[in-house]
GULOMI-985074 format. One record per residue (C-alpha): residue in one letter; x negated, y, z. Coordinates in nm, 2 decimals, always signed. Each point is the difference from the previous one (the first is absolute). Layout:
BEGIN
+------+--------+--------+--------+
: rest :      x :      y :      z :
+------+--------+--------+--------+
:    A :      X :      Y :      Z :
...
+------+--------+--------+--------+
! end
This chain:
BEGIN
+------+--------+--------+--------+
: rest :      x :      y :      z :
+------+--------+--------+--------+
:    M :  +0.00 :  +0.00 :  +0.00 :
:    L :  -0.09 :  +0.36 :  -0.02 :
:    D :  -0.15 :  +0.20 :  +0.29 :
:    I :  +0.33 :  +0.17 :  +0.14 :
:    D :  -0.22 :  +0.32 :  +0.08 :
:    F :  -0.09 :  +0.00 :  -0.39 :
:    I :  +0.37 :  -0.01 :  -0.10 :
:    R :  +0.10 :  +0.26 :  +0.26 :
:    N :  -0.29 :  +0.24 :  -0.14 :
:    N :  +0.01 :  -0.06 :  -0.36 :
:    P :  +0.38 :  -0.09 :  -0.08 :
:    D :  -0.04 :  +0.14 :  -0.37 :
:    T :  -0.31 :  -0.21 :  -0.05 :
:    V :  +0.18 :  -0.32 :  +0.10 :
:    R :  +0.31 :  +0.08 :  -0.19 :
:    R :  -0.22 :  +0.04 :  -0.32 :
:    G :  -0.16 :  -0.33 :  +0.07 :
:    L :  +0.31 :  -0.17 :  +0.03 :
:    Q :  +0.14 :  +0.15 :  -0.32 :
:    A :  -0.34 :  -0.11 :  -0.18 :
:    K :  +0.08 :  -0.36 :  +0.13 :
:    Q :  +0.36 :  +0.00 :  -0.11 :
:    A :  +0.11 :  +0.00 :  +0.36 :
:    N :  +0.28 :  +0.21 :  +0.13 :
:    P :  -0.17 :  +0.35 :  +0.15 :
:    S :  +0.32 :  +0.04 :  +0.23 :
:    L :  -0.19 :  -0.27 :  +0.22 :
:    V :  -0.21 :  +0.27 :  +0.12 :
:    D :  +0.30 :  +0.22 :  +0.13 :
:    K :  +0.16 :  -0.30 :  +0.15 :
:    T :  -0.31 :  -0.10 :  +0.20 :
:    L :  -0.07 :  +0.35 :  +0.12 :
:    E :  +0.37 :  +0.03 :  +0.12 :
:    L :  -0.01 :  -0.32 :  +0.18 :
:    D :  -0.34 :  +0.09 :  +0.14 :
:    K :  +0.13 :  +0.33 :  +0.13 :
:    E :  +0.30 :  -0.18 :  +0.16 :
:    R :  -0.22 :  -0.25 :  +0.15 :
:    R :  -0.25 :  +0.23 :  +0.15 :
:    E :  +0.30 :  +0.22 :  +0.14 :
:    L :  +0.15 :  -0.31 :  +0.15 :
:    L :  -0.35 :  -0.12 :  +0.14 :
:    Q :  -0.05 :  +0.33 :  +0.17 :
:    E :  +0.34 :  -0.01 :  +0.17 :
:    V :  -0.05 :  -0.38 :  +0.12 :
:    E :  -0.36 :  +0.09 :  +0.13 :
:    K :  +0.14 :  +0.32 :  +0.17 :
:    L :  +0.27 :  -0.22 :  +0.17 :
:    R :  -0.25 :  -0.27 :  +0.09 :
:    H :  -0.23 :  +0.27 :  +0.16 :
:    E :  +0.28 :  +0.15 :  +0.20 :
:    I :  +0.11 :  -0.35 :  +0.12 :
:    N :  -0.37 :  -0.07 :  +0.10 :
:    E :  -0.01 :  +0.33 :  +0.20 :
:    I :  +0.30 :  -0.10 :  +0.21 :
:    S :  -0.13 :  -0.35 :  +0.04 :
:    N :  -0.33 :  +0.15 :  +0.13 :
:    I :  +0.14 :  +0.22 :  +0.27 :
:    Q :  -0.18 :  -0.09 :  +0.32 :
:    E :  +0.29 :  +0.04 :  +0.24 :
:    K :  +0.34 :  -0.17 :  -0.04 :
:    P :  +0.17 :  +0.13 :  -0.31 :
:    S :  +0.30 :  +0.23 :  +0.07 :
:    A :  +0.36 :  -0.10 :  -0.11 :
:    D :  -0.02 :  +0.28 :  -0.25 :
:    D :  -0.33 :  -0.16 :  -0.14 :
:    I :  +0.15 :  -0.34 :  -0.01 :
:    E :  +0.30 :  +0.13 :  -0.17 :
:    R :  -0.22 :  +0.19 :  -0.24 :
:    A :  -0.22 :  -0.31 :  -0.09 :
:    K :  +0.32 :  -0.17 :  -0.07 :
:    K :  +0.11 :  +0.23 :  -0.26 :
:    L :  -0.35 :  +0.00 :  -0.15 :
:    K :  -0.01 :  -0.38 :  -0.02 :
:    N :  +0.34 :  +0.00 :  -0.17 :
:    Q :  -0.12 :  +0.27 :  -0.26 :
:    L :  -0.32 :  -0.21 :  -0.04 :
:    R :  +0.21 :  -0.33 :  -0.07 :
:    K :  +0.20 :  +0.18 :  -0.28 :
:    L :  -0.31 :  +0.16 :  -0.15 :
:    E :  -0.24 :  -0.30 :  +0.00 :
:    P :  +0.22 :  -0.22 :  -0.24 :
:    K :  +0.06 :  +0.31 :  -0.22 :
:    L :  -0.41 :  +0.05 :  -0.02 :
:    R :  -0.04 :  -0.36 :  -0.08 :
:    E :  +0.26 :  +0.00 :  -0.27 :
:    V :  -0.15 :  +0.34 :  -0.15 :
:    E :  -0.37 :  -0.14 :  +0.01 :
:    E :  +0.10 :  -0.31 :  -0.18 :
:    R :  +0.19 :  +0.21 :  -0.28 :
:    F :  -0.31 :  +0.23 :  -0.01 :
:    K :  -0.25 :  -0.29 :  -0.03 :
:    E :  +0.20 :  -0.17 :  -0.28 :
:    V :  +0.00 :  +0.32 :  -0.19 :
:    W :  -0.36 :  +0.09 :  +0.06 :
:    Q :  -0.11 :  -0.36 :  -0.11 :
:    Q :  +0.18 :  +0.07 :  -0.34 :
:    I :  -0.25 :  +0.28 :  -0.09 :
:    P :  -0.26 :  -0.16 :  -0.22 :
:    N :  -0.37 :  +0.08 :  +0.00 :
:    M :  -0.10 :  +0.32 :  -0.17 :
:    P :  -0.18 :  -0.06 :  -0.34 :
:    A :  -0.35 :  +0.14 :  -0.04 :
:    E :  -0.02 :  +0.35 :  -0.14 :
:    D :  -0.17 :  -0.11 :  -0.31 :
:    V :  +0.21 :  -0.31 :  -0.08 :
:    P :  +0.17 :  +0.06 :  -0.33 :
:    R :  +0.35 :  +0.12 :  +0.02 :
:    G :  +0.26 :  -0.19 :  -0.19 :
:    E :  +0.36 :  -0.18 :  +0.06 :
:    S :  -0.07 :  -0.36 :  -0.14 :
:    E :  -0.26 :  -0.25 :  -0.09 :
:    E :  +0.01 :  +0.15 :  -0.35 :
:    E :  -0.20 :  +0.29 :  +0.12 :
:    N :  -0.28 :  -0.20 :  +0.18 :
:    V :  -0.34 :  +0.12 :  -0.13 :
:    E :  -0.26 :  -0.23 :  -0.16 :
:    V :  -0.33 :  +0.05 :  +0.18 :
:    K :  -0.21 :  -0.26 :  -0.20 :
:    K :  +0.00 :  -0.31 :  -0.22 :
:    W :  -0.26 :  -0.28 :  +0.02 :
:    G :  -0.06 :  -0.27 :  -0.24 :
:    K :  +0.12 :  -0.04 :  -0.36 :
:    P :  +0.30 :  -0.20 :  -0.06 :
:    R :  -0.11 :  -0.31 :  -0.22 :
:    D :  +0.07 :  -0.01 :  -0.35 :
:    F :  +0.19 :  -0.32 :  -0.07 :
:    D :  -0.01 :  -0.18 :  -0.34 :
:    F :  +0.32 :  -0.16 :  +0.08 :
:    E :  +0.35 :  +0.12 :  +0.16 :
:    P :  -0.07 :  -0.02 :  +0.38 :
:    K :  +0.27 :  -0.19 :  +0.20 :
:    P :  +0.16 :  +0.14 :  +0.32 :
:    Y :  -0.12 :  -0.17 :  +0.32 :
:    W :  +0.35 :  -0.17 :  +0.06 :
:    E :  -0.05 :  -0.21 :  -0.34 :
:    L :  -0.36 :  -0.06 :  +0.10 :
:    G :  +0.10 :  -0.11 :  +0.33 :
:    E :  +0.26 :  -0.23 :  -0.13 :
:    S :  -0.22 :  -0.17 :  -0.27 :
:    L :  -0.28 :  -0.04 :  +0.25 :
:    R :  +0.23 :  -0.14 :  +0.25 :
:    I :  -0.13 :  +0.23 :  +0.26 :
:    I :  +0.32 :  +0.22 :  +0.07 :
:    D :  +0.33 :  -0.16 :  +0.08 :
:    K :  +0.28 :  +0.26 :  +0.02 :
:    E :  +0.28 :  -0.23 :  -0.10 :
:    R :  -0.05 :  -0.25 :  +0.29 :
:    A :  -0.06 :  +0.29 :  +0.24 :
:    A :  +0.33 :  +0.14 :  -0.10 :
:    K :  +0.17 :  -0.33 :  +0.07 :
:    V :  -0.16 :  -0.01 :  +0.36 :
:    S :  +0.00 :  +0.36 :  +0.10 :
:    G :  +0.18 :  +0.21 :  -0.28 :
:    A :  -0.10 :  +0.28 :  -0.21 :
:    R :  -0.34 :  +0.19 :  +0.02 :
:    F :  -0.20 :  -0.30 :  +0.15 :
:    G :  -0.26 :  -0.21 :  -0.18 :
:    Y :  -0.20 :  -0.31 :  +0.07 :
:    L :  -0.38 :  +0.04 :  -0.06 :
:    K :  -0.15 :  -0.33 :  -0.11 :
:    G :  -0.34 :  -0.16 :  -0.08 :
:    A :  -0.26 :  +0.26 :  -0.15 :
:    A :  +0.23 :  +0.29 :  +0.12 :
:    V :  -0.06 :  -0.11 :  +0.36 :
:    L :  -0.37 :  -0.02 :  -0.05 :
:    L :  +0.00 :  +0.34 :  -0.15 :
:    E :  +0.19 :  +0.14 :  +0.31 :
:    F :  -0.25 :  -0.14 :  +0.24 :
:    A :  -0.30 :  +0.09 :  -0.20 :
:    L :  +0.15 :  +0.35 :  +0.00 :
:    V :  +0.04 :  +0.00 :  +0.39 :
:    D :  -0.35 :  -0.14 :  +0.02 :
:    L :  -0.16 :  +0.28 :  -0.23 :
:    A :  +0.18 :  +0.29 :  +0.18 :
:    I :  -0.08 :  -0.14 :  +0.36 :
:    K :  -0.37 :  -0.04 :  -0.08 :
:    N :  -0.01 :  +0.33 :  -0.16 :
:    L :  +0.16 :  +0.18 :  +0.28 :
:    L :  -0.21 :  -0.17 :  +0.26 :
:    W :  -0.32 :  +0.15 :  -0.14 :
:    E :  +0.19 :  +0.35 :  +0.03 :
:    G :  +0.06 :  -0.05 :  +0.37 :
:    F :  +0.36 :  -0.09 :  -0.01 :
:    L :  +0.12 :  -0.26 :  +0.28 :
:    P :  +0.22 :  -0.27 :  -0.15 :
:    V :  +0.36 :  -0.07 :  +0.17 :
:    I :  +0.28 :  -0.21 :  -0.08 :
:    P :  +0.29 :  +0.20 :  +0.15 :
:    P :  +0.34 :  -0.12 :  +0.09 :
:    V :  +0.27 :  +0.03 :  -0.29 :
:    M :  +0.26 :  +0.10 :  +0.26 :
:    I :  -0.01 :  +0.29 :  +0.21 :
:    N :  +0.24 :  +0.17 :  +0.25 :
:    D :  +0.24 :  +0.29 :  -0.06 :
:    K :  -0.22 :  +0.25 :  +0.19 :
:    A :  -0.32 :  -0.09 :  -0.21 :
:    M :  +0.17 :  +0.03 :  -0.33 :
:    R :  +0.18 :  +0.32 :  +0.06 :
:    A :  -0.33 :  +0.14 :  +0.13 :
:    M :  -0.18 :  -0.08 :  -0.34 :
:    G :  +0.26 :  +0.25 :  -0.15 :
:    Y :  +0.13 :  -0.23 :  -0.28 :
:    L :  +0.36 :  -0.03 :  +0.09 :
:    E :  +0.13 :  +0.35 :  -0.06 :
:    H :  +0.10 :  +0.14 :  -0.34 :
:    G :  +0.15 :  -0.35 :  -0.12 :
:    G :  -0.30 :  -0.18 :  +0.13 :
:    E :  +0.23 :  -0.24 :  +0.23 :
:    Q :  +0.18 :  -0.11 :  -0.32 :
:    E :  -0.32 :  -0.15 :  -0.12 :
:    T :  -0.06 :  -0.21 :  +0.30 :
:    Y :  +0.09 :  -0.34 :  +0.14 :
:    H :  +0.15 :  +0.07 :  +0.35 :
:    F :  +0.10 :  -0.26 :  +0.26 :
:    E :  +0.22 :  +0.21 :  +0.22 :
:    K :  +0.06 :  -0.27 :  +0.24 :
:    D :  -0.37 :  -0.05 :  +0.07 :
:    Q :  -0.08 :  +0.38 :  -0.06 :
:    L :  -0.27 :  -0.12 :  -0.24 :
:    Y :  -0.09 :  +0.13 :  -0.36 :
:    L :  -0.20 :  -0.20 :  -0.26 :
:    I :  -0.28 :  +0.20 :  -0.11 :
:    G :  +0.03 :  +0.16 :  -0.35 :
:    T :  -0.38 :  +0.08 :  -0.02 :
:    S :  -0.30 :  -0.11 :  +0.20 :
:    E :  -0.07 :  +0.33 :  +0.16 :
:    Q :  +0.35 :  +0.01 :  +0.18 :
:    A :  -0.15 :  -0.28 :  +0.24 :
:    V :  -0.36 :  +0.15 :  +0.03 :
:    G :  +0.08 :  +0.35 :  +0.09 :
:    P :  +0.17 :  -0.08 :  +0.33 :
:    M :  -0.29 :  -0.21 :  +0.12 :
:    H :  -0.13 :  +0.30 :  +0.18 :
:    M :  +0.34 :  +0.13 :  +0.09 :
:    N :  -0.02 :  +0.21 :  +0.33 :
:    E :  -0.38 :  -0.02 :  +0.02 :
:    V :  -0.28 :  +0.24 :  +0.01 :
:    L :  -0.30 :  -0.09 :  -0.23 :
:    E :  -0.35 :  +0.11 :  +0.09 :
:    E :  -0.12 :  +0.28 :  -0.27 :
:    G :  -0.32 :  -0.20 :  -0.07 :
:    T :  +0.19 :  -0.31 :  -0.10 :
:    L :  +0.17 :  +0.20 :  -0.30 :
:    P :  +0.07 :  -0.09 :  -0.28 :
:    R :  +0.15 :  -0.33 :  +0.11 :
:    R :  +0.05 :  -0.21 :  -0.31 :
:    Y :  +0.20 :  -0.31 :  -0.05 :
:    V :  +0.09 :  -0.21 :  -0.29 :
:    A :  +0.32 :  -0.21 :  +0.04 :
:    F :  +0.14 :  -0.29 :  -0.19 :
:    S :  +0.36 :  -0.07 :  +0.02 :
:    T :  +0.31 :  -0.10 :  -0.17 :
:    C :  +0.24 :  +0.30 :  -0.05 :
:    F :  +0.38 :  +0.02 :  -0.07 :
:    R :  +0.21 :  +0.27 :  -0.17 :
:    R :  +0.36 :  +0.00 :  -0.09 :
:    E :  -0.08 :  +0.20 :  -0.34 :
:    A :  +0.35 :  +0.17 :  +0.07 :
:    G :  -0.04 :  +0.25 :  -0.27 :
:    S :  -0.15 :  -0.21 :  -0.26 :
:    Y :  +0.30 :  -0.16 :  -0.17 :
:    G :  -0.07 :  -0.06 :  -0.37 :
:    K :  -0.38 :  +0.06 :  +0.04 :
:    D :  -0.26 :  -0.27 :  -0.06 :
:    T :  +0.25 :  -0.28 :  -0.02 :
:    K :  -0.19 :  -0.23 :  -0.24 :
:    G :  -0.30 :  -0.08 :  +0.23 :
:    I :  -0.13 :  +0.03 :  +0.36 :
:    F :  -0.14 :  +0.35 :  -0.03 :
:    R :  +0.26 :  +0.13 :  +0.23 :
:    V :  +0.09 :  -0.27 :  +0.29 :
:    H :  +0.13 :  -0.02 :  +0.34 :
:    Q :  -0.30 :  -0.18 :  +0.14 :
:    F :  -0.35 :  +0.05 :  -0.09 :
:    D :  -0.37 :  -0.02 :  +0.15 :
:    K :  -0.24 :  +0.30 :  +0.04 :
:    V :  -0.33 :  +0.09 :  +0.13 :
:    E :  +0.03 :  +0.36 :  +0.15 :
:    M :  -0.24 :  +0.24 :  +0.16 :
:    F :  +0.07 :  +0.20 :  +0.29 :
:    S :  -0.21 :  +0.27 :  +0.16 :
:    F :  +0.03 :  +0.22 :  +0.32 :
:    T :  -0.22 :  +0.29 :  -0.04 :
:    H :  -0.09 :  +0.34 :  +0.16 :
:    P :  +0.21 :  +0.27 :  -0.15 :
:    E :  -0.30 :  +0.17 :  -0.17 :
:    G :  -0.09 :  -0.32 :  -0.18 :
:    S :  +0.32 :  -0.10 :  -0.14 :
:    E :  -0.04 :  +0.15 :  -0.36 :
:    E :  -0.34 :  -0.17 :  -0.02 :
:    E :  +0.14 :  -0.32 :  +0.12 :
:    H :  +0.29 :  +0.02 :  -0.26 :
:    D :  -0.27 :  +0.04 :  -0.27 :
:    F :  -0.19 :  -0.29 :  +0.14 :
:    L :  +0.32 :  -0.23 :  -0.01 :
:    L :  +0.06 :  +0.10 :  -0.36 :
:    S :  -0.35 :  -0.09 :  -0.10 :
:    V :  +0.02 :  -0.33 :  +0.16 :
:    Q :  +0.32 :  -0.08 :  -0.20 :
:    E :  -0.18 :  +0.11 :  -0.31 :
:    N :  -0.31 :  -0.21 :  +0.06 :
:    L :  +0.24 :  -0.31 :  +0.06 :
:    M :  +0.16 :  +0.07 :  -0.34 :
:    Q :  -0.32 :  +0.05 :  -0.17 :
:    E :  -0.12 :  -0.34 :  +0.12 :
:    L :  +0.29 :  -0.15 :  -0.16 :
:    E :  -0.07 :  +0.22 :  -0.32 :
:    I :  +0.37 :  +0.08 :  -0.03 :
:    P :  +0.05 :  +0.35 :  -0.17 :
:    Y :  +0.19 :  +0.24 :  +0.24 :
:    Q :  +0.15 :  +0.34 :  +0.05 :
:    V :  -0.03 :  +0.21 :  +0.32 :
:    T :  +0.29 :  +0.23 :  +0.05 :
:    E :  +0.07 :  +0.26 :  +0.29 :
:    M :  +0.37 :  +0.01 :  +0.11 :
:    C :  +0.18 :  +0.30 :  -0.03 :
:    T :  +0.19 :  +0.15 :  +0.30 :
:    G :  +0.33 :  -0.16 :  -0.09 :
:    D :  -0.14 :  -0.35 :  -0.04 :
:    L :  -0.19 :  +0.00 :  +0.34 :
:    G :  +0.15 :  -0.22 :  +0.27 :
:    A :  +0.11 :  +0.15 :  +0.32 :
:    P :  -0.32 :  -0.06 :  +0.21 :
:    A :  -0.24 :  +0.10 :  -0.29 :
:    A :  -0.19 :  +0.33 :  -0.03 :
:    R :  -0.16 :  -0.12 :  -0.31 :
:    K :  +0.00 :  -0.31 :  -0.21 :
:    Y :  -0.18 :  -0.18 :  -0.28 :
:    D :  +0.11 :  -0.28 :  -0.21 :
:    I :  -0.20 :  -0.23 :  -0.20 :
:    N :  +0.18 :  -0.14 :  -0.30 :
:    A :  -0.14 :  -0.31 :  -0.20 :
:    W :  +0.04 :  -0.04 :  -0.37 :
:    F :  +0.25 :  -0.24 :  -0.12 :
:    P :  -0.06 :  -0.07 :  -0.37 :
:    S :  +0.32 :  -0.16 :  -0.08 :
:    Q :  +0.19 :  +0.32 :  +0.14 :
:    D :  -0.24 :  +0.24 :  -0.16 :
:    C :  -0.02 :  +0.19 :  +0.32 :
:    Y :  -0.14 :  +0.02 :  +0.35 :
:    R :  +0.17 :  -0.15 :  +0.29 :
:    E :  -0.04 :  +0.08 :  +0.38 :
:    T :  -0.21 :  -0.25 :  +0.19 :
:    H :  -0.15 :  +0.22 :  +0.28 :
:    S :  +0.07 :  +0.30 :  +0.19 :
:    A :  -0.21 :  +0.19 :  +0.27 :
:    S :  +0.17 :  +0.24 :  +0.24 :
:    N :  -0.13 :  +0.27 :  +0.26 :
:    C :  +0.26 :  +0.03 :  +0.27 :
:    T :  -0.20 :  +0.25 :  +0.20 :
:    D :  +0.15 :  +0.01 :  +0.37 :
:    F :  +0.36 :  -0.07 :  -0.12 :
:    Q :  -0.01 :  -0.37 :  +0.11 :
:    A :  -0.24 :  +0.07 :  +0.29 :
:    R :  +0.25 :  +0.23 :  +0.16 :
:    R :  +0.29 :  -0.27 :  -0.01 :
:    L :  -0.25 :  -0.29 :  +0.10 :
:    N :  -0.17 :  +0.23 :  +0.27 :
:    V :  -0.34 :  -0.09 :  -0.11 :
:    K :  -0.27 :  +0.25 :  +0.11 :
:    Y :  -0.37 :  +0.02 :  +0.01 :
:    Q :  -0.21 :  +0.13 :  +0.28 :
:    N :  -0.34 :  +0.21 :  -0.04 :
:    E :  -0.29 :  +0.01 :  +0.24 :
:    K :  +0.16 :  +0.31 :  +0.18 :
:    G :  +0.31 :  -0.21 :  +0.07 :
:    E :  +0.21 :  +0.20 :  -0.24 :
:    K :  +0.27 :  -0.19 :  -0.18 :
:    D :  +0.18 :  +0.03 :  -0.34 :
:    F :  +0.19 :  -0.21 :  -0.25 :
:    V :  -0.19 :  -0.22 :  -0.26 :
:    H :  +0.07 :  +0.01 :  -0.36 :
:    T :  +0.12 :  -0.33 :  -0.17 :
:    L :  -0.07 :  -0.12 :  -0.35 :
:    N :  +0.09 :  -0.31 :  -0.20 :
:    G :  -0.11 :  -0.13 :  -0.33 :
:    T :  +0.07 :  -0.33 :  -0.20 :
:    A :  -0.28 :  -0.21 :  -0.05 :
:    F :  +0.20 :  -0.25 :  -0.21 :
:    A :  +0.37 :  -0.05 :  -0.05 :
:    I :  -0.07 :  -0.36 :  -0.07 :
:    G :  +0.29 :  -0.09 :  -0.22 :
:    R :  -0.03 :  +0.30 :  -0.24 :
:    T :  -0.37 :  -0.03 :  -0.02 :
:    V :  +0.03 :  -0.38 :  -0.12 :
:    L :  +0.25 :  +0.13 :  -0.26 :
:    A :  -0.25 :  +0.27 :  -0.12 :
:    I :  -0.25 :  -0.26 :  -0.03 :
:    L :  +0.24 :  -0.24 :  -0.21 :
:    E :  +0.06 :  +0.28 :  -0.24 :
:    N :  -0.36 :  +0.15 :  -0.03 :
:    Y :  -0.18 :  -0.34 :  -0.02 :
:    Q :  +0.24 :  -0.20 :  -0.22 :
:    Q :  -0.13 :  -0.17 :  -0.33 :
:    E :  +0.16 :  -0.08 :  -0.32 :
:    D :  +0.05 :  -0.36 :  +0.08 :
:    G :  +0.21 :  +0.08 :  +0.32 :
:    S :  -0.28 :  -0.05 :  +0.25 :
:    V :  -0.12 :  +0.28 :  +0.23 :
:    L :  -0.37 :  +0.06 :  +0.10 :
:    I :  -0.11 :  +0.05 :  +0.36 :
:    P :  -0.15 :  +0.33 :  +0.08 :
:    E :  -0.37 :  -0.06 :  +0.05 :
:    A :  +0.01 :  +0.14 :  +0.37 :
:    L :  +0.26 :  -0.27 :  +0.09 :
:    E :  -0.18 :  -0.30 :  -0.17 :
:    P :  -0.23 :  -0.08 :  +0.30 :
:    M :  +0.37 :  -0.03 :  +0.20 :
:    V :  +0.19 :  -0.18 :  -0.31 :
:    E :  -0.13 :  -0.34 :  -0.10 :
:    M :  +0.12 :  +0.03 :  -0.37 :
:    G :  -0.12 :  +0.27 :  -0.20 :
:    V :  +0.32 :  +0.02 :  -0.21 :
:    I :  +0.35 :  -0.09 :  +0.07 :
:    Q :  +0.14 :  -0.23 :  -0.25 :
:    P :  +0.38 :  -0.05 :  -0.10 :
:    V :  +0.12 :  -0.34 :  +0.16 :
:    P :  +0.26 :  -0.25 :  -0.12 :
:    S :  +0.35 :  +0.10 :  +0.06 :
:    K :  +0.07 :  -0.31 :  +0.21 :
:    L :  -0.22 :  +0.16 :  +0.26 :
+------+--------+--------+--------+
! end
């Protein structure tokens, strides 16, 4: 959440930030109205408590007038305290609806069409045959089975089989080994987190709740991306300044409803309800978060370059930023059959927005405390990366070569079509 003092002192700045993110600027007015009401009620409640305490602390026996006055004060307090709790809840609910402010130099725009290309790497391959889409390759190679998954689980699921499974674990291995060298601590987080942790990460507002699988009876959410379980690791903790940045690399299965994607990517498994991911997450000193963001992006680029898959880096415009992010980059891999780049990675700087909600601070040598900054970045969205490999490394005979970086981890150097009976 945003610092309430910042909102009080800079309401116009916050309104402009909300407009840039396509959020309702009236949230600022509602928050400030409730904040004023809350503080006035709190002042009254504290005054009543103080007066009651003064009567209780009278050394000699209280007079009948004092006792009667104390009763009246307590009756007033009993009426005001529930009202204060109600206003505080309403205030917190509206306050948490305010998204993080976009960085000043983030491109202004309303939708993904206005995202800005930062760079391209690699030259898309010139095929001397018509490249097949990954879903046809996956079917002929017998390594992606969407039909049987639909029978078992429904739409937007798929079985990975055979060589696709080997590719998945080779990608995990490649990412973990590279990130260990960069000082990341590997972690396998829970895929279910409680209401408090999910809400603190800031993904439920502005339609985010519709994307999640929520078990209300158990008060648990299935994570939609790995960082949702990593950020809360240090909830309500104070980290020593000298330990920053703290870098984690998480492997987990993730789950999304894909509520707003009806009719999109229905042929294959690019957009599914369940997928595996290797995710980077950093807790940093506020002064180092921009540098850390650039570092996460460089790690992502290095991994893609090891696979030798052409890609495009784009910076998200304000209208395409998620609620927690102040700045975000996407890496989009080249898909030759579609003649376009498709998103496979993202990297976000969430500044102190999540840390305030999680109450994660750092302490310097003087004992002074402040909120850390949090950042996240995809190392590999495994499924989408496998699909990009299939398309970019396909051969005319229907086989697919293995990227050189993965050959030590995958026994075969090429994936061959197999008989249909398998």
